[in-house]
C-alpha positions in Angstrom: -2.0 -170.8 63.7 -4.4 -168.1 63.6 -3.7 -165.5 66.5 -6.9 -165.7 68.7 -8.0 -162.6 71.1 -6.3 -163.6 73.8 -2.9 -163.5 72.1 -4.1 -159.5 71.0 -5.1 -158.7 74.2 -1.6 -160.0 75.5 0.8 -158.1 73.1 -1.4 -154.6 73.3 -1.4 -155.2 77.6 -5.8 -154.6 77.4 -7.9 -157.0 78.4 -9.8 -159.5 76.0 -12.9 -157.9 76.4 -11.4 -154.7 75.4 -10.1 -156.7 72.0 -13.3 -157.6 71.4 -15.2 -154.3 71.4 -12.3 -153.2 69.2 -12.7 -155.6 66.6 -16.4 -156.2 67.0 -18.0 -153.2 68.5 -18.8 -154.4 71.6 -19.9 -152.5 74.6 -16.1 -152.0 76.3 -15.6 -148.3 76.6 -11.7 -147.5 74.9 -10.2 -144.4 73.5 -9.8 -144.2 69.8 -5.6 -144.6 70.1 -6.5 -147.9 72.0 -9.1 -149.1 69.6 -6.7 -148.1 66.8 -4.0 -150.1 68.5 -5.5 -153.0 68.9 -6.6 -153.0 65.1 -3.2 -152.8 64.4 -1.8 -155.1 66.2 -5.0 -158.0 64.9 -3.5 -157.2 61.5 0.0 -157.5 62.2 -0.9 -160.8 63.4 -2.7 -162.1 61.1 -6.1 -162.3 63.1 -8.9 -163.1 60.7 -12.8 -163.5 62.1 -15.0 -166.5 61.8 -18.2 -164.7 61.3 -19.5 -167.8 61.6 -17.6 -169.0 64.9 -19.2 -165.5 66.5 -22.5 -165.9 65.6 -23.1 -168.9 67.4 -20.8 -167.5 70.3 -22.2 -164.6 71.1 -25.9 -164.9 69.1 -25.4 -162.2 66.6 -23.6 -160.9 63.1 -21.8 -158.1 63.1 -24.7 -156.1 61.2 -27.1 -153.3 62.1 -30.6 -153.9 60.2 -32.5 -151.1 59.3 -36.5 -151.8 58.5 -36.9 -149.1 55.8 -40.4 -147.5 55.8 -40.4 -146.1 52.3 -36.9 -144.5 53.1 -35.1 -145.9 49.6 -37.4 -143.7 47.7 -36.4 -140.7 49.3 -33.9 -137.9 48.6 -32.8 -137.9 51.9 -32.2 -141.8 52.6 -28.5 -141.3 51.9 -28.3 -139.2 54.0 -29.1 -141.3 57.2 -27.7 -144.4 55.8 -24.7 -142.7 55.6 -24.5 -141.4 58.8 -25.5 -145.1 59.8 -23.3 -146.5 57.9 -20.2 -144.5 58.5 -20.4 -144.6 62.4 -20.8 -148.7 62.0 -18.1 -148.9 60.2 -16.0 -147.5 62.8 -17.0 -150.3 65.0 -16.6 -153.1 62.3 -20.3 -153.4 61.6 -22.0 -153.7 58.5 -25.6 -152.1 57.7 -28.1 -153.4 55.9 -31.6 -152.6 54.8 -35.4 -154.1 53.7 -38.0 -152.0 52.5 -41.5 -151.8 53.9 -44.0 -151.0 51.6 -47.2 -151.7 49.8 -48.2 -154.9 51.1 -45.5 -156.3 53.7 -46.6 -155.5 57.4 -44.2 -154.0 60.0 -44.0 -157.8 62.0 -43.2 -159.9 58.8 -40.5 -157.1 57.7 -39.0 -157.3 61.4 -39.2 -161.0 61.4 -37.4 -161.6 58.0 -34.4 -158.7 59.4 -34.0 -161.1 62.7 -33.4 -164.2 60.4 -29.8 -162.3 59.6 -29.2 -162.2 63.3 -27.9 -158.7 63.6 -26.6 -157.3 66.6 -29.0 -154.6 66.1 -32.3 -153.1 64.6 -33.0 -149.6 63.7 -36.2 -148.3 62.0 -36.1 -145.7 60.0 -38.8 -143.7 58.3 -38.8 -141.7 55.1 -40.8 -138.5 56.4 -41.6 -137.5 60.5 -44.4 -139.7 62.0 -45.5 -141.6 64.6 -45.5 -145.4 63.9 -47.3 -147.8 65.8 -45.0 -151.1 66.5 -46.5 -154.8 67.2 -46.4 -155.1 70.6 -44.4 -158.2 70.7 -41.5 -156.6 68.5 -41.4 -153.6 70.4 -38.2 -154.9 72.7 -36.9 -155.8 69.1 -36.2 -152.3 67.8 -33.6 -150.6 69.3 -34.1 -146.9 67.9 -36.3 -145.3 65.9 -35.0 -142.7 63.3 -36.6 -139.9 62.1 -40.0 -141.3 63.4 -41.4 -141.9 67.1 -42.9 -145.0 68.4 -46.5 -144.7 69.2 -46.4 -145.8 72.5 -42.8 -144.2 73.4 -41.2 -147.5 74.1 -38.4 -147.1 72.0 -35.4 -144.7 72.0 -36.4 -142.3 68.9 -34.5 -139.6 67.1 -36.8 -136.8 65.7 -36.0 -133.1 63.8 -37.1 -130.6 66.0 -39.8 -129.5 63.4 -41.1 -126.8 65.9 -37.3 -125.0 66.4 -36.6 -124.9 62.9 -39.6 -122.8 62.3 -39.1 -120.8 65.0 -35.5 -120.4 63.5 -36.4 -119.5 60.1 -39.3 -117.5 60.9 -37.3 -115.5 63.4 -34.5 -115.1 60.7 -37.4 -113.4 58.4 -38.7 -111.2 60.7 -34.9 -110.4 62.3 -34.2 -109.3 58.1 -37.1 -106.7 58.3 -40.0 -109.1 56.8 -43.2 -108.3 59.1 -46.3 -109.9 56.8 -45.5 -113.5 56.4 -47.7 -116.0 54.4 -46.7 -120.1 55.4 -47.7 -122.3 52.5 -47.8 -125.5 54.4 -47.9 -129.7 54.1 -51.5 -130.4 55.2 -51.6 -133.6 56.9 -48.4 -134.1 57.8 -46.7 -134.2 61.4 -44.2 -132.1 60.0 -46.3 -129.8 58.6 -48.4 -129.6 61.7 -44.9 -129.2 64.1 -43.8 -126.2 61.9 -46.7 -124.5 62.2 -47.1 -124.3 65.5 -43.3 -122.9 65.5 -43.7 -120.3 62.8 -47.4 -119.2 65.1 -44.6 -119.2 68.1 -42.1 -117.0 66.7 -44.8 -114.7 64.9 -46.6 -114.4 68.5 -43.6 -113.9 70.4 -42.3 -111.0 67.9 -45.2 -109.2 68.6 -46.8 -109.5 65.2 -50.9 -109.9 65.2 -52.9 -112.3 63.6 -53.5 -110.6 60.4 -49.8 -111.4 59.5 -49.9 -114.9 60.8 -51.7 -117.0 57.5 -51.2 -120.5 57.1 -52.2 -121.8 53.8 -52.5 -125.2 52.4 -49.8 -126.3 49.7 -52.0 -128.5 48.0 -56.0 -129.5 47.7 -56.0 -133.1 49.4 -56.0 -133.2 53.2 -52.6 -135.2 53.5 -49.9 -133.6 51.6 -48.2 -135.3 48.8 -45.9 -134.5 45.5 -48.7 -135.8 43.5 -51.6 -133.9 44.7 -52.9 -131.1 43.1 -51.3 -127.7 44.1 -52.6 -124.8 45.2 -49.6 -122.6 44.9 -50.3 -120.7 41.8 -53.7 -119.7 43.0 -52.4 -118.7 46.4 -49.6 -116.5 45.1 -51.8 -114.9 42.3 -54.6 -114.1 44.7 -52.1 -112.9 47.6 -50.0 -110.4 45.3 -52.9 -109.0 43.8 -55.0 -108.5 47.1 -55.2 -105.8 49.5 -52.6 -107.0 51.7 -49.5 -108.8 49.6 -46.9 -110.9 51.8 -43.3 -109.5 52.0 -42.1 -113.0 52.7 -43.5 -116.6 52.1 -42.0 -119.5 54.1 -42.5 -122.8 52.3 -43.4 -126.4 53.8 -40.7 -127.6 51.7 -38.1 -126.8 49.0 -40.8 -128.6 46.2 -43.1 -126.0 47.5 -40.3 -123.2 47.5 -39.6 -124.0 43.7 -43.5 -123.5 43.1 -43.4 -120.3 45.1 -40.7 -118.9 42.9 -42.4 -119.8 39.1 -46.1 -118.0 40.6 -43.8 -115.0 41.9 -42.4 -114.4 38.6 -45.7 -114.8 37.0 -47.3 -112.1 38.8 -43.8 -110.4 38.2 -42.4 -109.7 41.8 -38.7 -110.2 42.4 -37.4 -112.7 45.0 -35.8 -111.1 47.7 -36.4 -107.5 46.9 -40.4 -107.8 46.7 -40.8 -110.7 48.7 -38.5 -113.0 50.2 -38.9 -117.2 50.0 -37.3 -119.5 52.4 -38.0 -123.3 53.4 -37.2 -126.5 55.1 -35.6 -130.0 53.8 -32.7 -128.4 52.1 -33.1 -130.4 49.1 -29.6 -129.2 47.8 -30.4 -130.2 44.0 -33.5 -127.8 44.5 -32.0 -125.1 47.0 -28.6 -124.4 45.4 -30.1 -124.2 42.2 -32.9 -122.1 42.3 -32.2 -118.6 40.9 -31.8 -116.6 43.7 -30.6 -120.0 45.4 -33.2 -120.4 48.4 -32.3 -119.8 51.9 -33.0 -123.2 54.0 -33.4 -125.5 56.9 -31.8 -128.4 56.5 -32.9 -131.4 58.4 -30.5 -133.7 60.6 -30.4 -136.8 58.7 -27.1 -137.5 59.0 -26.6 -136.6 62.7 -29.6 -138.6 63.3 -28.4 -141.8 61.4 -24.5 -141.2 63.7 -26.4 -141.2 66.7 -28.5 -144.3 66.0 -25.3 -146.4 65.4 -23.9 -144.9 68.9 -27.0 -145.8 71.0 -27.5 -149.3 69.1 -23.7 -150.1 70.0 -23.5 -148.6 73.1 -27.0 -149.9 74.2 -27.2 -147.2 77.0 -29.6 -144.4 76.2 -33.0 -144.2 78.2 -35.8 -146.3 76.6 -38.4 -144.6 75.4 -36.3 -141.4 75.1 -37.2 -138.5 72.8 -34.2 -137.2 71.2 -35.2 -133.9 69.2 -32.0 -132.9 66.9 -31.9 -129.6 65.4 -32.1 -128.2 61.9 -29.2 -126.0 60.2 -29.9 -123.1 58.9 -28.6 -122.3 55.3 -28.4 -118.8 54.4 -28.7 -118.2 50.3 -29.9 -115.4 48.3 -33.4 -115.7 48.9 -33.9 -113.7 51.9 
């Protein structure tokens, strides 16, 4: 005879609701020790979840669905998914993703995700941006990851771009750099916010506008890896001009890689002549540059973990925007 939730509850001395929460990711609050004890007793009694019956009874499967807005093509996708999946597995849930790209609109992808009857749905973006959800689906999405809902109808987890830019700029200033140029990402929300943080840090340090130069990394209005680069021409002009910088802050690690090459072409040494710092901590780039690159690591894994907690607990204030801090990764470029 198959053990039931009631059998497990009697053996563990807890309520059936607590057992369901421990085994199925329910909303019951409990200690880690209680959750582990319930799982051990369930295994001892040979309890097997009947997913089909459970889906009929509860109206959902033990799944978290993710609408991935070009996320799978991002080098940081694994960090968001790892954080989300790790927290979900602790509640015996699984994560699946469906990609939103090309001709597929948000409504059709959300409808497809709902067919699997997941416990909850998240929307995750490849880069920090604002997303307009169809009004009829605003209540369907439980959390936005790495993006913000345009009308603030959904709890959103976003990186603190302004704070990160302030921190890395102050780090350069504390290292004795005063003439800092920011080669930024035009047309992106992250670039706009990082520029605000950069300017704020420079102003707070009492550095005037001649020390606060912001230049676009590409020729197009919106940054992309494929857009024609302006980095070499910028660096060449800056270093041969009358007021060469002693530090260059880069919009991301790919731009920093170009800055390294450009500085070498004009004979400048890093960090002796020019310090270089960046954002993202794309490890394959940042750790392999010579010298290794000082950069601000995006909080992608933390966003994934918090997203799972919000979706499973369901106690976040709807429309709340949580800004997660970057982490400064100090290497030898400053």
